C-alpha positions as CSV (number, residue, x, y, z in Angstrom):
1,M,-18.9,2.2,-69.7
2,K,-18.6,-1.6,-69.2
3,L,-18.3,-4.1,-72.1
4,S,-19.6,-6.9,-70.0
5,G,-23.2,-7.8,-71.0
6,K,-23.0,-5.8,-74.2
7,S,-23.5,-6.8,-77.8
8,I,-20.3,-5.9,-79.6
9,L,-19.3,-5.9,-83.3
10,V,-15.7,-5.7,-84.6
11,T,-15.3,-4.8,-88.3
12,G,-12.1,-6.2,-89.7
13,G,-12.1,-8.7,-86.8
14,A,-10.4,-11.5,-88.7
15,G,-7.4,-9.2,-89.5
16,F,-4.2,-8.8,-87.6
17,I,-5.1,-6.1,-85.0
18,G,-8.8,-6.9,-85.2
19,S,-8.4,-10.5,-84.2
20,H,-6.2,-9.6,-81.2
21,L,-8.9,-7.1,-80.2
22,V,-11.6,-9.8,-80.4
23,D,-9.4,-12.0,-78.1
24,R,-9.1,-9.1,-75.7
25,I,-12.9,-8.2,-75.7
26,I,-13.7,-11.8,-74.7
27,Q,-11.9,-11.1,-71.4
28,E,-14.6,-8.5,-70.7
29,S,-17.5,-11.1,-70.9
30,P,-19.7,-9.5,-73.6
31,A,-23.2,-10.9,-74.0
32,N,-22.7,-11.2,-77.8
33,L,-19.6,-10.9,-80.0
34,V,-19.8,-10.5,-83.7
35,V,-17.0,-10.2,-86.4
36,V,-17.5,-8.7,-89.8
37,D,-14.7,-9.2,-92.3
38,N,-14.6,-9.5,-96.1
39,L,-11.3,-11.5,-95.8
40,F,-9.4,-9.2,-98.2
41,L,-6.5,-9.6,-95.8
42,G,-8.1,-11.1,-92.8
43,K,-8.2,-14.9,-92.3
44,E,-10.7,-17.0,-90.4
45,I,-7.8,-18.9,-88.8
46,N,-6.9,-15.7,-86.9
47,L,-10.2,-16.3,-85.0
48,E,-9.1,-19.8,-83.8
49,V,-8.3,-18.7,-80.3
50,A,-11.4,-16.5,-80.1
51,R,-13.7,-19.4,-81.1
52,R,-12.0,-21.7,-78.6
53,D,-12.5,-19.1,-75.8
54,Y,-15.9,-17.8,-76.9
55,S,-17.9,-20.6,-78.5
56,S,-20.8,-18.3,-79.5
57,L,-18.7,-16.0,-81.6
58,K,-20.5,-15.0,-84.8
59,F,-18.7,-14.4,-88.1
60,Y,-20.0,-12.7,-91.2
61,Q,-18.0,-12.6,-94.3
62,Q,-19.2,-9.2,-95.5
63,D,-18.0,-5.9,-97.0
64,A,-18.3,-3.3,-94.2
65,A,-18.9,-0.7,-96.9
66,D,-22.3,-2.2,-97.8
67,Y,-24.9,0.0,-95.9
68,E,-27.9,-2.3,-96.2
69,A,-25.9,-5.4,-95.2
70,M,-24.4,-3.7,-92.2
71,K,-27.7,-2.3,-91.2
72,K,-29.2,-5.8,-91.2
73,I,-26.4,-7.4,-89.2
74,I,-26.3,-4.6,-86.6
75,S,-30.1,-4.7,-86.2
76,Q,-30.5,-8.4,-86.0
77,E,-27.6,-8.8,-83.6
78,R,-28.8,-5.8,-81.5
79,I,-25.3,-4.3,-81.4
80,D,-24.4,-1.8,-78.7
81,I,-20.8,-1.0,-79.5
82,V,-18.9,-1.1,-82.8
83,F,-15.1,-1.2,-83.0
84,N,-14.2,-0.1,-86.5
85,M,-11.0,-1.9,-87.4
86,A,-11.8,-2.6,-91.1
87,V,-9.2,-1.1,-93.4
88,I,-7.6,-1.3,-96.8
89,P,-3.9,-0.9,-95.9
90,L,-1.2,1.5,-97.1
91,P,0.6,-0.8,-99.6
92,T,-2.7,-1.4,-101.4
93,S,-3.1,2.3,-102.0
94,L,0.2,2.4,-104.0
95,V,-1.3,-0.2,-106.4
96,R,-5.1,0.6,-106.2
97,P,-5.3,4.1,-104.9
98,R,-8.9,5.0,-105.9
99,W,-10.4,1.8,-104.6
100,T,-8.5,2.2,-101.3
101,V,-9.8,5.7,-100.8
102,E,-13.3,4.9,-101.7
103,I,-13.6,1.8,-99.5
104,N,-11.9,3.3,-96.4
105,I,-14.2,6.3,-96.5
106,A,-17.3,4.3,-97.3
107,M,-16.8,1.8,-94.4
108,T,-16.6,4.6,-91.8
109,T,-19.4,6.7,-93.3
110,V,-21.7,3.7,-93.3
111,L,-21.1,3.2,-89.5
112,C,-21.5,6.8,-88.8
113,D,-24.8,6.9,-90.6
114,L,-26.0,3.8,-88.7
115,L,-24.9,5.4,-85.4
116,K,-26.8,8.6,-86.3
117,D,-29.9,6.5,-87.0
118,E,-29.5,4.9,-83.5
119,K,-28.9,1.4,-84.8
120,F,-26.2,1.1,-82.2
121,K,-24.9,3.3,-79.3
122,T,-21.1,3.7,-79.4
123,L,-18.4,3.8,-82.1
124,I,-14.7,3.2,-81.4
125,H,-13.0,4.2,-84.6
126,F,-9.4,3.1,-85.5
127,S,-7.2,5.7,-87.2
128,S,-3.6,5.6,-88.3
129,S,-0.4,7.6,-87.5
130,E,0.1,7.9,-91.2
131,V,-2.3,10.9,-91.1
132,Y,0.5,13.0,-89.6
133,G,2.9,12.4,-92.5
134,S,6.6,12.9,-91.7
135,A,7.2,14.4,-88.3
136,L,7.7,18.2,-88.2
137,R,8.5,17.8,-84.5
138,V,8.8,14.9,-82.1
139,P,7.1,13.4,-80.3
140,I,4.1,13.6,-82.6
141,D,1.2,14.6,-80.4
142,E,-2.5,14.8,-81.4
143,D,-2.0,18.5,-82.2
144,H,0.7,17.8,-84.8
145,P,-0.2,19.1,-88.3
146,L,-2.0,16.5,-90.4
147,I,0.0,16.1,-93.7
148,P,-0.9,12.7,-95.2
149,C,1.6,11.5,-97.8
150,T,-0.3,8.6,-99.5
151,P,-3.8,7.9,-100.7
152,Y,-4.2,5.5,-97.8
153,A,-3.2,8.2,-95.3
154,A,-5.6,10.7,-96.9
155,S,-8.4,8.1,-96.8
156,K,-7.8,7.5,-93.1
157,L,-7.7,11.2,-92.4
158,A,-11.0,11.7,-94.3
159,A,-12.5,8.9,-92.2
160,D,-11.4,10.6,-89.0
161,H,-12.9,13.9,-90.1
162,I,-16.2,12.0,-90.9
163,V,-16.3,10.6,-87.4
164,S,-15.5,14.0,-85.9
165,T,-18.1,15.9,-87.9
166,Y,-20.9,13.3,-87.4
167,D,-20.1,13.5,-83.7
168,K,-20.2,17.3,-83.6
169,T,-23.3,17.6,-85.9
170,F,-25.4,14.8,-84.4
171,G,-24.1,14.5,-80.8
172,L,-22.9,10.9,-81.2
173,D,-20.9,8.7,-78.8
174,T,-17.5,8.2,-80.5
175,V,-13.8,8.1,-79.9
176,T,-10.9,7.8,-82.3
177,V,-7.9,5.7,-81.5
178,R,-4.8,6.6,-83.5
179,P,-2.1,3.9,-83.2
180,F,1.5,4.1,-84.5
181,N,3.2,1.0,-86.1
182,N,1.6,-2.1,-84.7
183,F,3.5,-5.4,-84.8
184,G,3.1,-8.9,-83.4
185,P,1.8,-12.4,-84.2
186,R,-0.8,-12.7,-87.1
187,Q,0.5,-9.6,-88.9
188,N,-0.2,-10.2,-92.6
189,D,2.9,-11.7,-94.3
190,G,1.4,-12.2,-97.8
191,Q,0.5,-9.6,-100.3
192,F,0.8,-6.0,-99.0
193,A,2.9,-7.3,-96.0
194,G,4.7,-4.9,-93.5
195,I,8.4,-4.7,-92.9
196,I,8.6,-6.9,-89.8
197,P,6.9,-10.1,-91.3
198,I,8.8,-9.5,-94.5
199,V,12.2,-9.4,-92.8
200,I,11.4,-12.4,-90.5
201,N,10.2,-14.6,-93.3
202,K,13.1,-13.7,-95.6
203,A,15.6,-14.4,-92.8
204,L,14.0,-17.7,-91.9
205,K,14.4,-18.8,-95.5
206,G,18.0,-17.4,-95.7
207,E,17.0,-14.9,-98.4
208,P,18.4,-11.4,-98.8
209,I,16.5,-8.5,-97.1
210,T,15.4,-5.6,-99.3
211,I,14.8,-2.2,-97.6
212,Y,13.2,0.7,-99.5
213,G,15.3,3.9,-99.4
214,D,18.4,4.3,-97.2
215,G,16.8,2.6,-94.2
216,K,17.4,5.6,-92.0
217,Q,13.6,6.4,-91.9
218,T,12.2,5.8,-88.5
219,R,9.0,4.3,-87.1
220,D,7.4,4.0,-83.7
221,F,6.7,0.3,-83.2
222,V,4.1,-0.7,-80.6
223,F,3.2,-4.3,-79.8
224,V,-0.3,-5.3,-80.8
225,E,-1.4,-6.6,-77.4
226,D,-0.5,-3.3,-75.8
227,V,-2.6,-1.5,-78.4
228,V,-5.7,-3.7,-77.9
229,D,-5.5,-3.5,-74.1
230,A,-5.4,0.3,-74.4
231,T,-8.3,0.3,-77.0
232,V,-10.5,-1.6,-74.6
233,E,-9.6,0.7,-71.7
234,I,-10.3,3.8,-73.9
235,S,-13.7,2.3,-74.9
236,K,-14.7,1.9,-71.2
237,N,-13.7,5.4,-70.2
238,D,-16.6,7.8,-71.0
239,S,-14.3,10.9,-70.6
240,T,-12.5,9.9,-73.9
241,R,-15.6,10.6,-76.0
242,G,-15.0,13.1,-78.8
243,Q,-11.3,12.7,-78.5
244,T,-8.5,11.4,-80.8
245,I,-5.9,9.5,-78.8
246,N,-2.5,8.3,-79.9
247,L,-1.1,4.9,-79.0
248,A,2.6,4.6,-79.4
249,S,5.8,3.5,-77.7
250,G,7.4,6.9,-77.8
251,I,10.6,5.4,-79.2
252,E,11.7,5.9,-82.8
253,V,13.6,3.1,-84.6
254,A,15.4,3.3,-87.9
255,I,14.4,0.6,-90.4
256,N,18.1,-0.5,-90.7
257,D,18.3,-1.0,-87.0
258,L,15.0,-2.9,-86.9
259,A,16.2,-5.3,-89.6
260,K,19.5,-5.8,-87.7
261,E,17.6,-6.5,-84.5
262,I,15.5,-9.2,-86.1
263,L,18.6,-10.8,-87.7
264,D,20.4,-10.7,-84.4
265,I,17.5,-12.5,-82.6
266,L,17.4,-15.1,-85.3
267,Q,21.2,-15.3,-85.5
268,A,20.8,-15.1,-89.2
269,N,23.5,-13.9,-91.6
270,V,21.7,-12.7,-94.7
271,P,22.6,-9.7,-96.9
272,I,20.6,-6.4,-96.7
273,T,20.2,-4.5,-99.9
274,H,18.6,-1.1,-100.5
275,V,16.3,-0.1,-103.4
276,E,14.6,3.1,-104.4
277,A,12.3,4.6,-101.7
278,R,8.6,4.0,-102.0
279,P,6.5,7.0,-102.9
280,G,5.0,8.8,-100.0
281,D,7.2,7.0,-97.4
282,V,7.3,9.1,-94.2
283,R,10.7,10.0,-93.0
284,R,10.3,10.2,-89.3
285,H,7.7,8.9,-86.7
286,C,7.8,9.0,-83.0
287,G,4.5,9.2,-81.1
288,G,3.4,11.3,-78.1
289,V,0.9,9.7,-75.7
290,L,0.1,12.3,-73.2
291,L,-3.7,12.0,-73.8
292,A,-3.5,8.2,-73.4
293,K,-1.6,8.6,-70.2
294,K,-4.2,11.2,-69.0
295,Y,-7.2,9.1,-69.7
296,I,-6.0,5.5,-69.1
297,N,-2.6,5.8,-67.6
298,F,-1.2,4.2,-70.8
299,Q,2.3,2.8,-70.7
300,P,3.3,0.1,-73.2
301,K,4.3,-3.1,-71.4
302,T,6.2,-4.7,-74.2
303,K,9.7,-3.6,-75.3
304,L,10.6,-3.9,-78.9
305,R,13.0,-6.8,-78.6
306,E,10.6,-8.8,-76.4
307,G,7.8,-8.2,-78.9
308,L,10.0,-9.2,-81.8
309,R,10.9,-12.5,-80.0
310,K,7.2,-13.3,-79.5
311,T,6.5,-12.4,-83.2
312,I,9.4,-14.4,-84.5
313,E,8.3,-17.5,-82.5
314,W,4.8,-17.2,-84.0
315,Y,6.2,-17.1,-87.6
316,K,8.5,-20.0,-86.9
317,K,5.6,-22.1,-85.7
318,K,3.5,-21.0,-88.7
319,Q,6.3,-22.1,-91.1
320,S,6.6,-25.5,-89.3
321,V,3.0,-26.4,-89.7
């Protein structure tokens, strides 16, 4: 399946990963490109590059969980393909668990229902490695047991099951992409921020770094540009349909080592302190990507240190503006 000449919608397209995906889709020469984002965490400034490169980009500030609103947008824009990137993130679920669960499930169900009703043709659904919980074995492949540890992870797993069951019941055209820990420019550094932007911004200000738990917990960090490249290639490959496909670096990194790497790049000397672990924090993550290699010959191009350098430069420029 080609994306050129298609009418494409990206939910959550003003967010971190979503905006990078919008930039990447532009390279495929779509006939129409639409972003839906309620700006809970997304920012219109994240679409600055996309608007420069694709002047006809359309933006709707809209809750993707609103069935009637989404039906109207998809119908009037004659959408062919939806990339479902909209999400309420993990940290929010530790503060507002019920809302996180309800919205994450609703956004996916709305799209599945509209796909069932033939309002568009193809759904590329974005999952999360958090659905696996802590690794029982590594690398974590797609057959690993699903043991979510937080309301966020449970909501993402529920959404994945909704996509799968709609697909099986109604014969729909879907694929689920399951990335591990994305990082890169534009990652949210405000409320509900992730570890990398927190450490970078603290270090740039000369402030102490706080790590939850002992810092020996590991994650598999994969650069956002590698993830969106792979997502586009997966969307174009019809043989991926009905599959759930991991995207990961295949390398596990302890949070303590990650923080030290960032401080080393910045040549910053700030103290690192440890506080009580967050509830539901997974202990070990390292992704397996055999399916991604099988279908799209996936191989991450960006090493951790290179990606961190690019990310740090972006945050430096942001602070200097």
